[in-house]
VOGU-3710 file (C-alpha; in Angstrom, 3 decimals, decimal comma):
1> mdvdervrqa> 28,408/-31,412/47,515  28,218/-27,816/46,421  26,030/-26,492/43,581  28,870/-26,211/41,071  29,845/-29,858/41,433  26,244/-31,045/41,155  25,731/-29,010/37,967  28,943/-30,423/36,400  28,017/-34,008/37,137  24,466/-33,649/35,835
11> favgqplnlg> 25,722/-31,874/32,714  28,170/-34,658/31,861  25,442/-37,295/31,644  22,577/-35,019/30,445  20,539/-35,619/33,602  17,850/-33,141/34,798  18,896/-31,314/37,954  16,463/-29,653/40,384  18,269/-27,031/42,449  15,261/-25,948/44,522
21> gadvpatllm> 15,830/-22,227/43,855  19,574/-22,245/44,520  21,798/-19,643/42,865  23,868/-20,680/39,859  26,487/-18,327/38,440  26,108/-17,567/34,739  29,886/-17,952/34,280  29,608/-21,658/35,176  26,955/-22,214/32,522  29,030/-20,377/29,921
31> elltgelptr> 32,068/-22,573/30,759  30,097/-25,785/30,360  28,303/-24,799/27,144  31,263/-23,359/25,243  33,946/-25,811/26,412  34,701/-29,315/25,234  31,900/-31,740/25,970  32,860/-34,485/28,459  30,555/-37,066/26,832  28,304/-37,355/23,813
41> raalrlhear> 25,299/-37,359/26,147  26,138/-33,977/27,675  23,217/-31,562/28,080  22,301/-28,726/30,418  18,955/-29,475/32,093  18,194/-27,185/35,027  15,016/-26,979/37,128  14,185/-24,277/39,694  17,523/-22,524/39,345  18,293/-18,862/39,979
51> vtgklvlsfa> 20,896/-17,707/37,465  22,962/-14,788/38,694  25,008/-12,612/36,387  24,592/-12,328/32,633  24,642/-15,386/30,412  26,637/-14,267/27,367  26,784/-16,696/24,450  27,048/-14,172/21,642  28,806/-15,589/18,546  29,303/-18,871/20,395
61> evtcpllvqe> 28,552/-22,329/19,062  26,722/-24,631/21,437  26,292/-28,203/20,246  24,462/-29,634/23,252  20,830/-28,976/24,299  20,153/-26,004/26,596  16,999/-26,599/28,631  16,113/-24,386/31,588  12,702/-24,866/33,240  10,849/-23,087/36,047
71> sefleppdly> 13,860/-20,941/36,779  14,733/-17,253/36,950  17,339/-15,112/35,193  18,312/-11,893/36,912  19,676/-10,438/33,654  18,529/-11,072/30,070  20,483/-13,849/28,321  22,611/-12,682/25,382  22,412/-15,110/22,454  23,362/-12,578/19,773
81> warlaftgfr> 24,320/-14,442/16,590  24,934/-17,656/18,503  24,610/-21,116/16,978  22,556/-23,292/19,284  21,071/-26,752/19,399  17,615/-27,391/20,870  17,009/-24,509/23,303  14,254/-23,898/25,819  13,375/-21,626/28,723  10,014/-23,118/29,646
91> ntrlpglhaa> 8,111/-21,508/32,564  11,096/-19,262/33,295  11,147/-15,628/34,379  13,215/-13,429/32,073  13,902/-9,689/32,070  14,168/-10,027/28,299  15,980/-12,133/25,709  18,479/-10,919/23,155  18,705/-13,479/20,364  18,987/-11,355/17,211
101> gvtvaghlrl> 20,576/-13,335/14,399  20,586/-16,534/16,430  20,551/-19,892/14,641  18,725/-22,708/16,416  18,998/-26,276/15,103  15,610/-27,310/16,462  12,783/-25,747/18,433  13,090/-22,572/20,449  10,816/-23,331/23,391  9,614/-20,271/25,317
111> sgirstgvin> 6,402/-21,837/26,605  5,032/-20,284/29,771  7,810/-17,696/30,165  7,230/-14,424/32,031  9,190/-11,658/30,356  9,255/-8,012/31,376  11,539/-6,981/28,515  11,602/-7,377/24,776  12,078/-10,808/23,203  14,447/-9,875/20,370
121> lrgakiaggl> 14,536/-12,475/17,580  15,240/-10,083/14,726  16,808/-11,994/11,826  16,803/-15,288/13,737  16,853/-18,616/11,892  15,027/-21,424/13,649  14,978/-24,899/12,113  11,991/-25,969/14,191  9,123/-24,068/15,747  8,854/-20,991/17,958
131> lldrahllrp> 6,751/-22,069/20,939  5,211/-19,248/22,991  2,080/-20,976/24,298  1,005/-19,760/27,759  3,751/-17,111/27,667  3,262/-13,643/29,172  5,211/-10,845/27,482  4,697/-7,745/29,611  6,049/-4,594/28,023  3,209/-2,043/27,953
141> ggtallaerl> 3,609/0,746/25,430  6,538/-0,911/23,666  7,478/-3,945/21,611  6,934/-7,259/23,357  8,173/-9,545/20,543  10,604/-8,252/17,935  10,888/-10,903/15,212  11,407/-8,911/12,025  12,880/-10,946/9,151  12,517/-14,092/11,220
151> elsgdlvaeh> 13,032/-17,349/9,292  11,005/-20,102/10,893  10,860/-23,626/9,484  8,021/-24,709/11,750  5,012/-23,098/13,410  4,758/-20,020/15,585  2,523/-21,083/18,449  1,261/-18,352/20,780  -2,012/-19,695/22,110  -3,691/-21,326/25,119
161> gfraegtlrl> -3,434/-18,319/27,393  -0,706/-16,388/25,597  -0,757/-12,741/26,634  1,250/-9,826/25,284  1,073/-6,295/26,625  2,900/-4,665/23,748  3,332/-5,096/20,001  4,134/-8,357/18,224  6,369/-7,379/15,286  6,956/-9,958/12,562
171> fqatvtggih> 7,644/-7,628/9,635  8,965/-9,558/6,604  8,988/-12,786/8,581  9,052/-16,084/6,676  7,129/-18,903/8,339  7,034/-22,312/6,689  4,248/-23,484/8,961  1,403/-21,447/10,413  0,915/-18,673/12,965  -1,365/-19,766/15,796
181> lndatviapp> -2,897/-17,069/18,022  -5,934/-19,032/19,179  -7,264/-17,781/22,540  -4,411/-15,262/22,710  -4,640/-11,747/24,164  -2,679/-8,817/22,750  -3,024/-5,335/24,249  -1,251/-2,447/22,530  -2,240/1,062/23,693  -1,845/3,969/21,232
191> aapdappetf> 1,571/5,574/21,064  1,849/9,108/22,398  2,395/11,861/19,791  5,746/12,749/21,373  6,873/9,173/22,020  10,666/8,797/21,585  12,103/6,133/19,242  12,347/2,692/20,786  15,950/1,468/20,956  17,503/-1,891/21,805
201> ehlgdgetlt> 21,074/-0,820/22,419  21,015/-2,331/25,888  20,660/-5,708/24,156  23,484/-5,100/21,699  21,182/-4,138/18,796  21,777/-0,586/17,595  18,592/-0,410/15,445  15,671/1,715/16,505  11,914/1,721/15,989  9,949/4,930/15,641
211> prpgaalgvd> 6,288/4,438/16,605  3,539/5,987/14,532  1,898/8,773/16,580  -1,516/7,730/17,783  -1,227/4,243/16,281  -1,965/1,180/18,384  -0,257/-1,684/16,550  -1,075/-5,041/18,083  0,176/-7,581/15,551  2,481/-6,511/12,715
221> ldsatvqggv> 2,705/-9,069/9,904  3,335/-6,623/7,083  5,112/-8,152/4,064  5,295/-11,513/5,841  5,221/-14,852/4,025  3,297/-17,613/5,777  2,996/-20,873/3,887  0,446/-22,183/6,341  -2,371/-20,095/7,759  -2,925/-17,337/10,304
231> fgrratvhge> -5,256/-18,547/13,053  -6,750/-16,198/15,637  -9,824/-18,076/16,814  -11,331/-16,493/19,925  -8,346/-14,125/20,153  -8,620/-10,692/21,748  -6,539/-7,919/20,216  -6,664/-4,306/21,380  -4,838/-2,556/18,584  -4,365/-2,982/14,859
241> vslrnstigg> -3,790/-6,364/13,229  -1,825/-5,541/10,093  -1,086/-7,971/7,254  -0,311/-5,477/4,489  1,425/-6,946/1,425  1,631/-10,318/3,142  1,388/-13,674/1,374  -0,563/-16,368/3,169  -0,733/-19,807/1,590  -3,577/-20,980/3,814
251> vatftgatls> -6,496/-19,273/5,511  -6,702/-16,197/7,697  -9,347/-17,034/10,256  -10,479/-15,032/13,287  -13,642/-16,937/14,143  -15,123/-15,682/17,398  -12,314/-13,143/17,833  -12,572/-9,634/19,284  -10,566/-7,014/17,395  -10,751/-3,536/18,870
261> npgavamrld> -9,163/-0,300/17,702  -11,916/2,362/17,938  -11,728/5,203/15,450  -8,875/3,589/13,520  -8,118/0,415/11,553  -8,763/-2,791/13,473  -7,564/-5,202/10,756  -5,583/-4,227/7,673  -5,160/-6,649/4,768  -4,303/-4,138/2,051
271> radvaggvhl> -2,719/-5,765/-1,034  -2,370/-9,079/0,787  -2,706/-12,443/-0,960  -4,673/-14,944/1,120  -4,971/-18,148/-0,879  -7,176/-20,042/1,562  -9,756/-17,332/2,195  -10,607/-14,891/4,978  -12,969/-16,016/7,747  -14,427/-13,709/10,397
281> lggcsvegel> -17,500/-15,546/11,594  -18,932/-17,193/14,650  -19,677/-13,937/16,437  -16,452/-12,184/15,460  -16,530/-8,575/16,683  -14,525/-5,819/14,980  -14,523/-2,337/16,514  -12,805/-0,121/13,990  -12,251/-0,384/10,254  -11,819/-3,709/8,489
291> rlvgtrvgri> -9,679/-3,005/5,390  -9,164/-5,293/2,413  -8,160/-2,704/-0,202  -6,573/-4,404/-3,200  -6,586/-7,764/-1,414  -6,719/-11,045/-3,329  -8,823/-13,545/-1,422  -8,847/-17,131/-2,564  -11,821/-19,422/-2,184  -14,143/-17,310/-0,011
301> lrltgatlan> -14,599/-14,161/2,073  -16,821/-15,140/5,016  -18,242/-12,604/7,434  -21,228/-14,689/8,503  -22,567/-13,475/11,827  -19,796/-10,907/12,267  -20,346/-7,520/13,899  -18,425/-4,563/12,475  -18,634/-1,161/14,156  -16,979/2,055/13,011
311> pgghalradn> -19,598/4,825/13,298  -19,020/7,701/10,919  -16,384/5,795/8,927  -15,919/2,585/6,976  -16,961/-0,570/8,773  -15,723/-2,679/5,839  -13,564/-1,269/3,081  -12,856/-3,847/0,358  -12,263/-1,497/-2,572  -10,624/-3,150/-5,591
321> csvdgpvdcr> -10,673/-6,457/-3,725  -10,566/-9,681/-5,737  -12,346/-12,777/-4,404  -12,005/-16,081/-6,234  -15,216/-17,416/-4,699  -18,279/-16,046/-2,907  -18,667/-13,222/-0,405  -20,857/-14,391/2,464  -22,338/-11,730/4,775  -25,424/-13,596/5,991
331> egftatgevs> -26,876/-14,918/9,238  -26,839/-11,825/11,385  -24,042/-9,855/9,764  -24,178/-6,324/11,204  -22,193/-3,270/10,175  -22,324/0,186/11,746  -20,692/2,470/9,212  -20,190/2,244/5,476  -19,620/-1,071/3,700  -17,598/-0,326/0,576
341> llearvagpv> -17,036/-2,817/-2,257  -15,935/-0,199/-4,762  -14,602/-1,805/-7,977  -14,486/-5,202/-6,277  -14,297/-8,342/-8,425  -16,091/-11,412/-7,112  -16,001/-14,648/-9,102  -18,921/-16,125/-7,173  -22,120/-14,805/-5,606  -22,446/-12,047/-3,002
351> ffegahldnp> -24,842/-12,696/-0,117  -26,285/-10,054/2,196  -29,490/-11,891/3,140  -30,720/-10,732/6,518  -27,783/-8,363/7,006  -28,223/-5,062/8,836  -26,202/-2,072/7,618  -26,525/1,036/9,745  -25,243/4,346/8,372  -28,214/6,731/8,399
361> dgtslratgi> -26,324/9,885/7,394  -24,533/8,427/4,389  -24,129/5,329/2,261  -24,708/1,954/3,885  -23,522/-0,172/0,946  -21,302/1,273/-1,776  -20,756/-1,249/-4,572  -20,003/1,125/-7,435  -18,321/-0,729/-10,280  -18,530/-4,133/-8,612
371> vtgsllhccd> -18,269/-7,119/-10,951  -19,753/-10,442/-9,859  -19,778/-13,690/-11,756  -23,075/-14,663/-10,201  -25,916/-13,153/-8,169  -25,939/-10,333/-5,619  -28,603/-10,780/-2,953  -29,672/-7,951/-0,638  -32,964/-9,555/0,313  -34,854/-11,634/2,888
381> gftatgrvtm> -34,864/-9,010/5,606  -31,832/-7,048/4,419  -31,910/-3,611/6,073  -29,931/-0,508/5,156  -30,560/2,792/6,918  -28,456/4,681/4,357  -28,210/4,616/0,583  -27,362/1,502/-1,404  -25,218/2,561/-4,357  -24,443/0,197/-7,239
391> raariggrlc> -23,535/2,547/-10,052  -21,956/0,849/-13,085  -22,170/-2,543/-11,373  -21,935/-5,692/-13,519  -23,968/-8,504/-11,980  -23,605/-11,840/-13,746  -26,909/-13,125/-12,387  -29,732/-11,826/-10,237  -29,712/-8,545/-8,334  -32,332/-9,034/-5,646
401> fhdahlqgvw> -33,913/-6,597/-3,169  -36,899/-8,787/-2,341  -38,305/-8,128/1,140  -35,592/-5,539/1,836  -35,908/-2,418/3,973  -34,063/0,359/2,171  -33,588/4,097/2,346  -32,683/4,521/-1,303  -31,172/2,568/-4,184  -28,942/4,024/-6,907
411> ctgaeaveld> -28,211/1,624/-9,777  -27,271/4,116/-12,488  -25,604/2,422/-15,466  -25,684/-1,036/-13,884  -26,177/-4,303/-15,763  -27,841/-7,472/-14,478  -29,644/-10,507/-15,836  -32,554/-10,053/-13,418  -33,560/-7,267/-11,043  -36,033/-7,863/-8,219
421> lrfaeppagr> -37,497/-4,646/-6,732  -40,226/-6,167/-4,566  -39,247/-4,302/-1,417  -40,719/-4,973/1,995  -41,855/-1,344/2,043  -41,429/1,643/-0,281  -37,942/3,157/0,070  -38,007/6,578/1,664  -35,420/7,945/-0,748  -34,693/7,707/-4,453
431> ldlrylkval> -34,843/4,652/-6,688  -32,391/5,513/-9,467  -32,543/3,124/-12,430  -31,179/5,465/-15,070  -29,401/3,705/-17,928  -29,838/0,359/-16,204  -29,752/-2,676/-18,509  -31,620/-5,761/-17,374  -33,292/-8,699/-19,090  -36,019/-9,316/-16,470
441> lrddaatwpa> -37,393/-6,662/-14,136  -39,658/-7,633/-11,239  -41,414/-5,024/-9,154  -44,487/-4,439/-7,022  -46,734/-1,420/-7,453  -47,381/-1,387/-3,717  -43,706/-0,686/-2,959  -42,940/1,933/-5,611  -41,104/4,845/-3,983  -42,207/8,430/-4,553
451> dvrldgltyq> -39,021/9,311/-6,442  -38,158/7,020/-9,352  -35,534/7,867/-12,007  -36,027/5,855/-15,211  -34,185/7,779/-17,947  -32,415/5,348/-20,257  -33,723/2,208/-18,512  -33,493/-0,820/-20,838  -35,320/-4,065/-20,149  -36,787/-7,015/-22,063
461> tliplleppq> -39,468/-8,305/-19,707  -41,548/-6,667/-16,978  -43,192/-8,780/-14,291  -46,014/-8,395/-13,354  -47,855/-7,319/-16,489  -49,796/-4,246/-15,379  -52,331/-2,172/-17,219  -50,960/0,822/-19,140  -52,467/3,396/-16,740  -50,592/1,776/-13,860
471> rlqwlartpt> -47,304/1,872/-15,719  -47,961/5,478/-16,608  -48,296/6,203/-12,905  -44,907/4,498/-12,465  -43,387/6,780/-15,089  -45,083/9,824/-13,578  -43,091/9,361/-10,365  -39,971/10,674/-12,105  -39,486/14,296/-10,984  -40,076/16,874/-13,708
481> asrrsptsss> -36,641/18,437/-13,319  -34,911/15,147/-14,154  -36,936/14,368/-17,280  -35,565/14,970/-20,725  -36,763/18,215/-22,293  -39,189/17,557/-25,141  -38,176/18,767/-28,579  -40,625/21,406/-29,730  -40,765/24,083/-32,393  -42,011/26,679/-29,923
491> ppstgswatt> -40,985/27,579/-26,389  -43,182/27,408/-23,323  -45,552/30,298/-22,982  -44,254/31,232/-19,549  -41,280/30,509/-17,363  -37,655/29,936/-18,255  -36,408/27,499/-20,822  -35,308/23,979/-19,968  -31,688/23,648/-18,980  -31,062/20,334/-20,741
501> rtpapscsps> -28,916/20,926/-23,785  -29,424/19,248/-27,119  -26,615/19,336/-29,690  -27,346/21,540/-32,677  -28,066/19,586/-35,869  -25,183/19,192/-38,239  -25,042/21,243/-41,375  -25,854/19,561/-44,624  -23,305/20,019/-47,406  -25,648/22,467/-49,082
511> saaagrpgrg> -26,080/24,754/-46,083  -23,928/27,775/-45,492  -21,692/28,070/-42,443  -21,200/31,131/-40,332  -17,774/31,943/-38,998  -14,598/30,735/-40,685  -15,549/28,261/-43,455  -13,679/24,999/-43,719  -13,756/22,076/-46,093  -17,266/21,105/-47,130
521> grgrgtgcrt> -18,635/24,502/-46,071  -18,686/23,600/-42,326  -18,192/26,321/-39,760  -15,431/26,009/-37,167  -14,934/27,338/-33,686  -18,490/28,378/-32,857  -20,246/25,406/-34,428  -22,839/27,760/-35,902  -25,342/26,294/-38,348  -27,657/28,181/-40,682
531> spsatgtapn> -30,137/25,459/-41,421  -33,107/25,067/-39,055  -33,425/21,773/-37,175  -35,486/19,134/-38,937  -36,696/17,754/-35,612  -37,618/21,036/-33,980  -35,876/23,735/-32,091  -33,158/22,729/-29,642  -34,175/23,398/-26,037  -31,640/26,189/-25,613
541> appcgcspcw> -32,140/27,731/-29,054  -34,001/31,010/-29,602  -37,649/30,828/-30,623  -36,898/31,386/-34,308  -35,174/28,016/-34,534  -32,204/29,554/-36,335  -28,874/28,229/-35,081  -26,742/31,297/-35,957  -28,746/33,510/-33,623  -28,050/31,157/-30,708
551> swaprcspcg> -24,470/30,319/-31,614  -23,574/33,987/-31,670  -25,132/34,760/-28,320  -22,743/37,001/-26,382  -21,007/36,308/-23,113  -22,850/37,623/-20,096  -20,581/40,079/-18,320  -22,046/39,524/-14,799  -21,905/35,699/-14,823  -19,441/35,065/-17,670
561> grrrsipvsr> -21,680/32,457/-19,248  -21,951/31,765/-22,958  -24,671/29,534/-24,405  -26,269/29,670/-20,983  -27,932/32,949/-21,953  -31,514/31,845/-21,860  -34,192/34,027/-23,492  -37,136/34,696/-21,262  -38,917/37,078/-23,626  -39,261/36,168/-27,303
571> psctrsstpw> -36,706/38,203/-29,275  -37,121/39,193/-32,857  -34,590/37,648/-35,210  -32,986/40,635/-36,908  -29,492/41,635/-37,885  -29,309/44,325/-35,254  -28,767/44,219/-31,536  -31,573/42,360/-29,758  -32,249/42,393/-26,013  -31,764/39,053/-24,245
581> tcscrssisv> -32,001/38,037/-20,625  -29,438/35,677/-19,061  -30,308/33,084/-16,464  -28,641/35,387/-13,948  -31,358/37,996/-14,821  -28,853/40,399/-16,411  -29,886/42,184/-19,618  -27,381/41,713/-22,443  -27,421/42,231/-26,174  -26,790/39,937/-29,071
591> rspptarpap> -24,020/40,900/-31,415  -25,167/40,704/-35,004  -23,857/37,462/-36,486  -21,959/37,635/-39,748  -23,955/37,310/-42,862  -24,103/33,689/-43,867  -22,674/32,999/-47,254  -24,711/30,480/-49,229  -22,925/27,455/-50,486  -22,530/27,161/-54,238
601> gsgsrscssp> -25,629/25,815/-55,882  -27,866/26,152/-52,853  -30,431/28,717/-51,839  -30,126/30,574/-48,568  -32,746/30,206/-45,888  -34,348/33,073/-44,074  -34,119/33,083/-40,283  -36,829/35,749/-39,776  -39,367/33,181/-38,620  -39,320/29,607/-37,374
611> pagpspppsp> -39,812/26,878/-39,970  -43,376/25,783/-40,585  -42,504/22,139/-40,633  -39,668/19,697/-41,139  -36,847/20,922/-43,306  -36,826/19,730/-46,919  -34,094/17,333/-47,914  -30,789/19,109/-48,531  -29,672/19,878/-52,017  -26,866/17,703/-53,354
621> pasrgs> -23,447/19,283/-53,014  -22,150/21,142/-55,968  -19,218/19,598/-57,765  -15,794/21,177/-57,468  -15,895/22,196/-61,125  -19,064/24,259/-60,846
//
């Protein structure tokens, strides 16, 4: 009995047929699958067959199962927009598969296949699962799996030895189940700058793909919707894993995985919504940038024991990220590069206990504007070789640096319930607590750094209670240049004036205004005031304490500065030109200010000498009828 007769008899009763490597023409299979079925039990079940010719089932409707195992196709099957029942090519060698727009009423089983061409499932609708476990998709430098806009009612399983040398594209895919990449390997080398667009015309699909120059895209799940989770435990991906704008109803876990894309983004979750949380723990290694910019993470963000490496760049960039639970970076978490939590919002606590952040030439931890509903712990052996910046942070509980090894800490304008500054050793850089608001402040005199900025610090309780001389030593560590200039009625005897500006005191209703008078006798434009300051001379004012002389200081022609003209020598306050010296060391002259007109009912004040003491109370304003 020849091969054709054996295939027809086995097909009629749905019996598996082992051909032992014999050749089967594709035209015979097309005749059986598209013709009238001889019995209700009809099914095509071939083992160890060698299919010659091209199997073309485009736009056909096949109502019986198509199961080919451990066989070989010499040309890629064409299933373009076909309607199929349960279909499988398990452990079969394929030069590719064209199934764009195909509809499968059941599973599409591609387990253990060896494909040297693209598996094209663009726009396919599969009622069951897509099974790719143990499959090898070998298309280096191109797209191995093209499943854009795929609609999958089950799971996508590509694990247990799955290997892809090329990109897995699932842009805008909809998966009712989960995506399983456990123990999978994906290798996607960077595209060449002059790489031509990738076309699929040889498979009947006229669309093209233009690769991004220099980008190595391993897994593309941008804008995908996955109702289950994305699982990549112990996976190895050389190239970018991208889940931008995706919606994941479960977890995204890469426990023990190795994600490598040096000098670029290793994992991108920008603006994604991951309801079940993000887990990269158990020794997960990320070489490249881990991005979660604008991501909403439900439940928890866990990086326990992970190793992130992107020297000179961002190891973790979670700017404007929203986490519904805690952020856990404990138990050996290591990052080489900057960890950025800029404007992040965390409903729970943030843990960095024992973490090691290495970025010696920049910022190790940037948490400017972070808002946490609970504590933020950078303690218990926490080490940062660069700055730790928490400007304008809002910590709902305790901000702790106990037993931490730090280079410098900047907490300008931050707010916390408790602040613990008992470092393991004095920070080598600056401790900036300017305008910090805290209820309880704990510190240790033995670990005070040499440079402490305390302007505007507000606290309720200091622990421990030290003697006043010790606290004065703490205050004395603030550099002189950063202190506020004291208000004094006379300038320093030598040296230039302080550069900190103090607003000129407002005119009382009884004082005259220089310049164009407005309602109430107030000057406009220059802001000149004729009354001396009641609290002393402003730091930038001339020695006489008279505001008009300073307000009418000329513009320095060499440097173009006005109000930065700083007198070095004491000028006499007259109505004629007076020599001044600008901070740029250029000699200029003061134009005589206009004569101040006294307000009705008030006496004018002389500006020939500084006031002897505080100004007397202003005279009441004259009535409009006077």
